[in-house]
C-alpha positions as a printed NumPy array, in Angstrom:
array([[ 36.608,  92.599, 121.566],
       [ 38.914,  94.863, 123.583],
       [ 42.052,  96.102, 121.829],
       [ 44.973,  93.813, 122.611],
       [ 48.319,  95.28 , 123.614],
       [ 51.139,  93.324, 121.95 ],
       [ 54.916,  93.688, 122.427],
       [ 57.208,  92.388, 119.655],
       [ 60.805,  91.432, 120.492],
       [ 63.048,  90.762, 117.486],
       [ 66.489,  89.149, 117.79 ],
       [ 69.174,  88.469, 115.213],
       [ 69.606,  89.899, 111.745],
       [ 67.854,  92.551, 109.676],
       [ 66.02 ,  89.809, 107.763],
       [ 64.408,  88.769, 111.039],
       [ 63.55 ,  92.402, 111.698],
       [ 61.612,  92.632, 108.436],
       [ 59.626,  89.55 , 109.475],
       [ 58.803,  91.219, 112.792],
       [ 57.751,  94.4  , 110.996],
       [ 55.396,  92.436, 108.76 ],
       [ 53.834,  90.736, 111.785],
       [ 53.401,  94.14 , 113.401],
       [ 51.614,  95.372, 110.287],
       [ 49.218,  92.418, 110.394],
       [ 48.472,  92.866, 114.085],
       [ 47.864,  96.571, 113.638],
       [ 45.531,  95.887, 110.705],
       [ 43.224,  93.838, 112.954],
       [ 43.144,  96.494, 115.658],
       [ 45.917,  95.546, 118.063],
       [ 48.043,  98.137, 119.837],
       [ 51.508,  97.064, 118.709],
       [ 54.736,  98.046, 120.48 ],
       [ 58.328,  97.179, 119.661],
       [ 60.921,  95.92 , 122.141],
       [ 59.391,  97.391, 125.282],
       [ 60.575,  96.231, 128.735],
       [ 59.296,  93.268, 130.716],
       [ 58.298,  95.589, 133.579],
       [ 55.122,  96.601, 131.701],
       [ 51.914,  94.594, 131.366],
       [ 51.008,  92.96 , 128.042],
       [ 48.153,  90.954, 126.583],
       [ 50.731,  89.184, 124.433],
       [ 54.487,  89.173, 123.904],
       [ 55.975,  87.704, 120.708],
       [ 59.664,  86.788, 120.717],
       [ 61.091,  86.545, 117.189],
       [ 64.136,  84.311, 117.635],
       [ 67.472,  83.777, 115.909],
       [ 68.983,  80.315, 115.486],
       [ 72.09 ,  80.974, 113.409],
       [ 74.942,  80.073, 115.8  ],
       [ 75.354,  79.019, 119.418],
       [ 75.547,  82.522, 120.901],
       [ 72.431,  83.62 , 119.01 ],
       [ 70.501,  80.546, 120.142],
       [ 71.533,  81.151, 123.736],
       [ 70.421,  84.783, 123.522],
       [ 67.052,  83.698, 122.125],
       [ 66.494,  81.117, 124.854],
       [ 67.438,  83.623, 127.558],
       [ 64.995,  86.162, 126.1  ],
       [ 62.195,  83.593, 126.095],
       [ 62.97 ,  82.648, 129.705],
       [ 62.911,  86.296, 130.78 ],
       [ 59.433,  86.72 , 129.334],
       [ 58.367,  83.388, 130.812],
       [ 59.228,  84.841, 134.227],
       [ 57.19 ,  87.954, 133.402],
       [ 54.277,  85.698, 132.537],
       [ 54.608,  83.837, 135.836],
       [ 54.588,  87.2  , 137.596],
       [ 51.293,  88.059, 135.903],
       [ 52.568,  90.824, 133.613],
       [ 52.062,  88.82 , 130.394],
       [ 48.882,  86.977, 129.487],
       [ 50.104,  85.175, 126.352],
       [ 53.671,  84.358, 125.296],
       [ 54.265,  83.389, 121.655],
       [ 57.602,  82.459, 120.054],
       [ 58.396,  82.563, 116.327],
       [ 61.437,  82.802, 114.061],
       [ 64.484,  80.712, 113.218],
       [ 65.045,  78.996, 116.576],
       [ 61.366,  78.098, 116.804],
       [ 61.356,  76.854, 113.213],
       [ 64.357,  74.621, 113.786],
       [ 63.503,  73.19 , 117.21 ],
       [ 59.734,  73.205, 117.062],
       [ 59.493,  69.608, 118.279],
       [ 61.903,  69.926, 121.196],
       [ 61.255,  73.387, 122.658],
       [ 57.598,  73.113, 123.805],
       [ 58.437,  70.455, 126.371],
       [ 61.416,  72.427, 127.66 ],
       [ 59.792,  75.856, 128.081],
       [ 56.2  ,  75.136, 129.022],
       [ 55.286,  78.77 , 129.757],
       [ 55.125,  79.503, 126.02 ],
       [ 51.535,  79.349, 124.775],
       [ 52.236,  78.871, 121.077],
       [ 55.282,  78.195, 118.918],
       [ 55.438,  79.372, 115.313],
       [ 57.901,  78.998, 112.462],
       [ 59.602,  81.719, 110.493],
       [ 56.639,  82.803, 108.351],
       [ 53.551,  81.681, 110.284],
       [ 52.436,  85.261, 110.858],
       [ 48.774,  84.887, 109.772],
       [ 48.307,  81.862, 112.037],
       [ 49.783,  83.79 , 114.961],
       [ 47.476,  86.755, 114.361],
       [ 44.436,  84.495, 114.092],
       [ 45.332,  82.603, 117.283],
       [ 45.637,  85.848, 119.204],
       [ 42.714,  87.831, 117.787],
       [ 40.438,  85.236, 116.1  ],
       [ 40.697,  87.436, 113.013],
       [ 42.51 ,  86.769, 109.746],
       [ 44.762,  89.633, 108.599],
       [ 43.955,  90.969, 105.139],
       [ 47.034,  92.993, 104.2  ],
       [ 49.301,  93.281, 101.188],
       [ 52.296,  90.948, 101.147],
       [ 54.649,  93.822, 101.884],
       [ 52.657,  95.844, 104.458],
       [ 54.647,  96.398, 107.634],
       [ 55.374,  98.841, 110.408],
       [ 58.89 , 100.255, 110.024],
       [ 60.896, 100.114, 113.257],
       [ 63.995, 101.814, 111.864],
       [ 64.189, 105.611, 111.609],
       [ 61.621, 106.522, 108.956],
       [ 64.188, 107.63 , 106.364],
       [ 65.737, 104.19 , 105.903],
       [ 64.406, 100.662, 105.69 ],
       [ 65.516,  97.113, 104.969],
       [ 64.136,  95.63 , 101.764],
       [ 64.024,  91.825, 101.782],
       [ 63.887,  90.506,  98.226],
       [ 64.102,  86.742,  98.79 ],
       [ 63.929,  84.033, 101.419],
       [ 65.926,  80.831, 101.83 ],
       [ 69.228,  79.626, 100.391],
       [ 70.388,  76.911,  97.993],
       [ 74.103,  77.135,  98.754],
       [ 74.401,  74.581, 101.6  ],
       [ 77.8  ,  75.703, 102.857],
       [ 79.241,  73.08 , 105.167],
       [ 79.063,  75.182, 108.306],
       [ 75.665,  76.834, 107.847],
       [ 72.286,  75.753, 109.202],
       [ 70.345,  78.552, 107.49 ],
       [ 69.102,  76.414, 104.549],
       [ 67.848,  73.858, 107.084],
       [ 65.783,  76.61 , 108.705],
       [ 64.633,  78.781, 105.813],
       [ 64.321,  76.21 , 103.036],
       [ 65.06 ,  76.656,  99.355],
       [ 65.784,  80.032,  97.775],
       [ 62.579,  81.858,  96.849],
       [ 62.614,  85.25 ,  95.122],
       [ 59.882,  87.868,  95.268],
       [ 58.703,  89.186,  91.88 ],
       [ 60.233,  92.446,  90.673],
       [ 56.812,  94.102,  90.435],
       [ 55.92 ,  93.309,  94.043],
       [ 59.235,  94.64 ,  95.344],
       [ 58.936,  97.843,  93.311],
       [ 55.401,  98.359,  94.636],
       [ 56.735,  98.013,  98.18 ],
       [ 59.477, 100.534,  97.433],
       [ 56.905, 103.035,  96.146],
       [ 54.81 , 102.559,  99.289],
       [ 57.832, 103.087, 101.548],
       [ 58.961, 106.171,  99.621],
       [ 55.477, 107.56 , 100.198],
       [ 56.058, 107.086, 103.916],
       [ 59.368, 108.966, 103.87 ],
       [ 61.951, 106.238, 103.233],
       [ 64.858, 107.471, 101.132],
       [ 67.532, 104.833, 101.773],
       [ 66.974, 101.152, 100.975],
       [ 69.248,  98.437, 102.326],
       [ 68.559,  95.464, 100.059],
       [ 68.852,  92.15 , 101.901],
       [ 68.399,  88.394, 101.449],
       [ 70.089,  85.281, 102.741],
       [ 72.042,  85.433,  99.473],
       [ 71.402,  88.338,  97.096],
       [ 73.146,  87.172,  93.984],
       [ 70.807,  84.252,  93.232],
       [ 67.889,  86.659,  92.99 ],
       [ 65.498,  85.754,  90.183],
       [ 66.946,  82.396,  89.228],
       [ 63.957,  80.49 ,  90.622],
       [ 61.206,  82.55 ,  88.954],
       [ 62.925,  83.991,  85.867],
       [ 65.383,  81.199,  85.087],
       [ 68.38 ,  83.524,  85.408],
       [ 69.971,  85.925,  87.869],
       [ 68.094,  89.205,  87.694],
       [ 69.472,  91.304,  90.531],
       [ 70.753,  93.972,  88.15 ],
       [ 67.277,  94.332,  86.582],
       [ 65.726,  94.626,  90.025],
       [ 68.238,  97.266,  91.111],
       [ 67.558,  99.305,  87.959],
       [ 63.82 ,  99.086,  88.653],
       [ 64.224, 100.239,  92.256],
       [ 66.505, 103.09 ,  91.197],
       [ 63.869, 104.254,  88.72 ],
       [ 61.409, 104.962,  91.541],
       [ 61.236, 108.68 ,  92.212],
       [ 62.248, 109.51 ,  95.768],
       [ 64.787, 106.693,  96.166],
       [ 68.136, 108.267,  97.096],
       [ 70.38 , 105.382,  98.176],
       [ 70.388, 101.648,  97.455],
       [ 72.856,  99.501,  99.393],
       [ 73.495,  95.803,  98.721],
       [ 73.909,  93.211, 101.47 ],
       [ 74.883,  89.557, 101.594],
       [ 76.191,  88.817,  98.12 ],
       [ 77.804,  85.459,  97.461],
       [ 81.139,  85.279,  95.616],
       [ 80.535,  82.07 ,  93.65 ],
       [ 78.757,  82.669,  90.324],
       [ 78.716,  86.398,  91.001],
       [ 76.633,  88.091,  88.24 ],
       [ 78.895,  90.458,  86.33 ],
       [ 75.994,  92.575,  85.108],
       [ 75.448,  93.574,  88.727],
       [ 78.863,  95.255,  88.687],
       [ 77.728,  97.228,  85.642],
       [ 74.479,  98.213,  87.385],
       [ 76.434,  99.46 ,  90.387],
       [ 78.869, 101.372,  88.201],
       [ 76.304, 103.161,  86.054],
       [ 73.695, 104.094,  88.648],
       [ 74.487, 106.94 ,  91.07 ],
       [ 71.689, 105.838,  93.418],
       [ 73.512, 102.57 ,  94.137],
       [ 75.949, 103.165,  96.977],
       [ 79.564, 102.29 ,  96.317],
       [ 79.262,  99.532,  98.888],
       [ 78.986,  95.766,  98.699],
       [ 78.537,  93.291, 101.532],
       [ 79.988,  89.997, 100.286],
       [ 80.825,  87.215, 102.749],
       [ 84.055,  85.484, 101.695],
       [ 84.617,  83.345, 104.845],
       [ 88.207,  82.325, 103.972],
       [ 90.888,  82.329, 101.291],
       [ 92.774,  79.035, 101.758],
       [ 91.825,  76.679,  98.936],
       [ 91.722,  73.68 , 101.245],
       [ 89.533,  75.447, 103.81 ],
       [ 87.232,  76.811, 101.105],
       [ 86.859,  73.288,  99.726],
       [ 86.01 ,  71.919, 103.179],
       [ 83.5  ,  74.734, 103.597],
       [ 81.881,  73.763, 100.258],
       [ 82.138,  77.323,  98.965],
       [ 82.869,  76.212,  95.371],
       [ 85.415,  78.967,  94.767],
       [ 89.211,  79.25 ,  94.931],
       [ 91.577,  81.887,  96.242],
       [ 92.525,  82.844,  92.683],
       [ 88.875,  83.269,  91.669],
       [ 88.179,  85.291,  94.811],
       [ 91.023,  87.68 ,  94.118],
       [ 89.99 ,  88.046,  90.471],
       [ 86.426,  88.923,  91.475],
       [ 87.507,  91.511,  94.04 ],
       [ 89.892,  93.08 ,  91.524],
       [ 87.157,  93.283,  88.89 ],
       [ 84.7  ,  94.907,  91.308],
       [ 87.242,  97.494,  92.467],
       [ 88.339,  98.327,  88.925],
       [ 84.811,  98.816,  87.601],
       [ 83.363, 100.579,  90.654],
       [ 86.126, 102.978,  91.747],
       [ 86.027, 103.918,  95.402],
       [ 83.764, 101.045,  96.401],
       [ 83.826,  99.982, 100.046],
       [ 83.698,  96.221, 100.436],
       [ 82.356,  94.673, 103.62 ],
       [ 83.127,  91.029, 104.183],
       [ 82.768,  88.374, 106.859],
       [ 85.516,  85.876, 107.618],
       [ 85.619,  82.747, 109.743],
       [ 88.469,  81.36 , 111.831],
       [ 88.824,  77.911, 113.317],
       [ 86.961,  75.905, 110.699],
       [ 88.103,  72.243, 110.661],
       [ 91.272,  71.95 , 108.611],
       [ 92.473,  75.483, 109.338],
       [ 95.991,  75.035, 110.623],
       [ 98.423,  77.803, 111.453],
       [ 99.559,  77.982, 107.817],
       [ 95.985,  78.438, 106.565],
       [ 95.323,  81.08 , 109.206],
       [ 98.487,  82.978, 108.26 ],
       [ 97.314,  82.834, 104.649],
       [ 94.057,  84.462, 105.774],
       [ 95.955,  87.211, 107.606],
       [ 98.081,  87.882, 104.515],
       [ 94.91 ,  88.063, 102.424],
       [ 93.404,  90.713, 104.708],
       [ 96.649,  92.711, 104.615],
       [ 96.65 ,  92.498, 100.819],
       [ 92.967,  93.318, 100.223],
       [ 92.583,  95.985, 102.926],
       [ 88.839,  95.573, 103.303],
       [ 87.122,  98.813, 104.218],
       [ 84.676,  96.919, 106.424],
       [ 85.168,  93.472, 107.937],
       [ 83.583,  91.28 , 110.562],
       [ 84.717,  87.856, 111.727],
       [ 83.637,  85.026, 113.962],
       [ 84.959,  81.721, 115.236],
       [ 83.555,  78.481, 113.877],
       [ 80.836,  76.935, 115.989],
       [ 79.636,  73.467, 115.071],
       [ 75.954,  73.344, 114.166],
       [ 74.153,  70.017, 114.347],
       [ 72.892,  68.446, 111.124],
       [ 75.205,  70.527, 108.932],
       [ 77.645,  68.912, 106.513],
       [ 80.596,  69.997, 108.662],
       [ 79.096,  68.502, 111.824],
       [ 78.634,  65.181, 110.033],
       [ 82.018,  65.045, 108.297],
       [ 84.595,  67.191, 110.139],
       [ 85.371,  66.822, 113.858],
       [ 85.555,  70.213, 115.586],
       [ 89.083,  69.642, 116.909],
       [ 90.5  ,  73.164, 117.117],
       [ 90.442,  74.291, 120.771],
       [ 88.305,  77.297, 121.656],
       [ 91.282,  79.223, 122.993],
       [ 93.081,  78.8  , 119.649],
       [ 90.   ,  80.01 , 117.769],
       [ 89.764,  83.04 , 120.054],
       [ 93.456,  83.858, 119.655],
       [ 93.107,  83.76 , 115.872],
       [ 89.967,  85.869, 115.991],
       [ 91.667,  88.463, 118.184],
       [ 94.665,  88.681, 115.855],
       [ 92.454,  89.027, 112.806],
       [ 90.311,  91.782, 114.303],
       [ 93.35 ,  93.665, 115.644],
       [ 94.788,  93.672, 112.127],
       [ 91.499,  94.922, 110.726],
       [ 91.348,  97.745, 113.263],
       [ 94.738,  98.968, 112.05 ],
       [ 93.576,  98.811, 108.434],
       [ 90.321, 100.553, 109.289],
       [ 92.182, 103.371, 111.034],
       [ 94.387, 103.909, 107.974],
       [ 91.406, 103.925, 105.599],
       [ 89.408, 106.248, 107.844],
       [ 92.357, 108.655, 108.098],
       [ 92.467, 108.964, 104.318],
       [ 89.013, 110.555, 104.454],
       [ 90.212, 113.574, 106.436],
       [ 89.816, 116.61 , 104.168],
       [ 87.251, 114.883, 101.955],
       [ 83.655, 116.099, 101.623],
       [ 81.117, 113.287, 101.907],
       [ 77.389, 113.101, 101.354],
       [ 75.85 , 112.1  , 104.683],
       [ 72.358, 111.176, 105.844],
       [ 71.416, 112.269, 109.377],
       [ 70.184, 109.478, 111.673],
       [ 69.818, 111.208, 115.049],
       [ 70.842, 114.07 , 117.311],
       [ 73.085, 113.684, 120.352],
       [ 74.366, 116.251, 122.848],
       [ 77.277, 117.675, 120.864],
       [ 76.772, 116.182, 117.421],
       [ 74.345, 115.098, 114.789],
       [ 75.064, 111.474, 113.926],
       [ 74.869, 110.282, 110.344],
       [ 76.333, 107.914, 107.791],
       [ 77.927, 108.156, 104.377],
       [ 77.112, 105.894, 101.441],
       [ 79.919, 103.663, 102.719],
       [ 78.18 , 102.977, 106.03 ],
       [ 75.259, 100.644, 106.607],
       [ 73.094, 101.137, 109.724],
       [ 74.12 ,  99.402, 112.946],
       [ 77.258,  97.666, 111.629],
       [ 79.466, 100.363, 110.087],
       [ 81.199, 103.574, 111.215],
       [ 79.188, 106.745, 111.773],
       [ 79.87 , 110.381, 110.934],
       [ 79.619, 112.826, 113.841],
       [ 78.613, 116.241, 112.504],
       [ 79.579, 119.265, 114.577],
       [ 76.511, 121.35 , 115.386],
       [ 76.39 , 124.612, 113.462],
       [ 72.815, 124.768, 112.208],
       [ 69.635, 122.781, 112.736],
       [ 69.47 , 119.395, 111.001],
       [ 66.648, 116.867, 111.011],
       [ 66.55 , 113.097, 110.837],
       [ 66.66 , 112.023, 107.208],
       [ 68.345, 115.186, 105.935],
       [ 71.096, 114.727, 103.384],
       [ 74.046, 117.086, 103.692],
       [ 77.632, 117.565, 102.625],
       [ 80.16 , 117.174, 105.433],
       [ 83.89 , 117.944, 105.423],
       [ 85.762, 115.326, 107.432],
       [ 88.118, 116.9  , 109.977],
       [ 89.087, 113.955, 112.202],
       [ 89.175, 110.162, 111.94 ],
       [ 88.928, 107.284, 114.39 ],
       [ 88.847, 103.56 , 113.576],
       [ 85.06 , 103.407, 113.653],
       [ 83.94 , 107.049, 113.547],
       [ 84.536, 110.188, 111.539],
       [ 84.079, 113.74 , 112.769],
       [ 82.992, 116.335, 110.26 ],
       [ 81.931, 119.927, 109.733],
       [ 78.693, 120.758, 107.914],
       [ 79.27 , 122.3  , 104.486],
       [ 75.659, 122.515, 103.313],
       [ 72.355, 120.704, 103.384],
       [ 71.105, 119.052, 100.194]])
């Protein structure tokens, strides 16, 4: 059988990206020539679109991507068009009749079936084998799938199913394999990190997992993404505090602070409990940078509740923050129980105000770093600078450090950089030494 040329397109979050990387590993193992996110102008034996179905904008982007490749197929540049991922998982009954150019539709984890349909071979690879698409010095490490939280606004549990952890031993084995391939920075991800272990060990075991990862020789940085504030495991704070390999960084989505809005969202936490948790984390992990996500326009958020959210952001001064406007998702608790009555223009006005406030806060926090010397990992080279990140900066979503060129640096190098200038979402620094 001739070698098949396959192009993988991955949309949405880093968790989706890991799924795409695992599919790529399986396809490569059976002899396919696998490419990642190449243009529709080329010719392909197969294109696989890995979709996102989280919110309206993401679903629209996924559908548009599928339609673009459907046109390429009509033009004769694509022989087979497969679709997988969250959108496909959620609308598997409806989509085939609407986009008939797609040859096969797959769910979120149907990778072996996809490989077999394309190649008539069954992939025999380890559970964690994959082709890394990020720069080789950093990788995403997915430790669990699914979610048991069932927040009112979120369709993710409807797509991914119940929370399922991977065993500690399997994850550590994957880490060792990736270290052997040059990975030094691990961004630990899941739909919801802090429930890790509860399904297979009967208790939350994220701190034990983090200690086990940190014990692997060659691991330099561990960064934690997508923690949940309710039932936050306190031993995780201790693990972060005692282990220098764990970045002083925590991504924890808070969504809101108004008690009434939090209750409507089914977050099972109060404003007082939220503040107490944030205070405890900051006290026990000095210098930590907290990234959070907030939502505006959820049903029941009046002007008073929104002003309370603004005051909360002013008070907490989050080092990193993203926000989005509520978008009703069918079949969720909110869609069934709360009419989406806040006009879109009001949601957008609130979102704009919130993000403008955060930009001011970010500029003040960034400016405080001028004169400091930070440990930085180099991601790439541009015309006038090397571009890297500190422990406080996750790939793609956080500020970067622009390092003035004075001597040759390589991707993946760690170095010390003195910060000489600050902008809201970038720092400029001077190389002190390589590490």
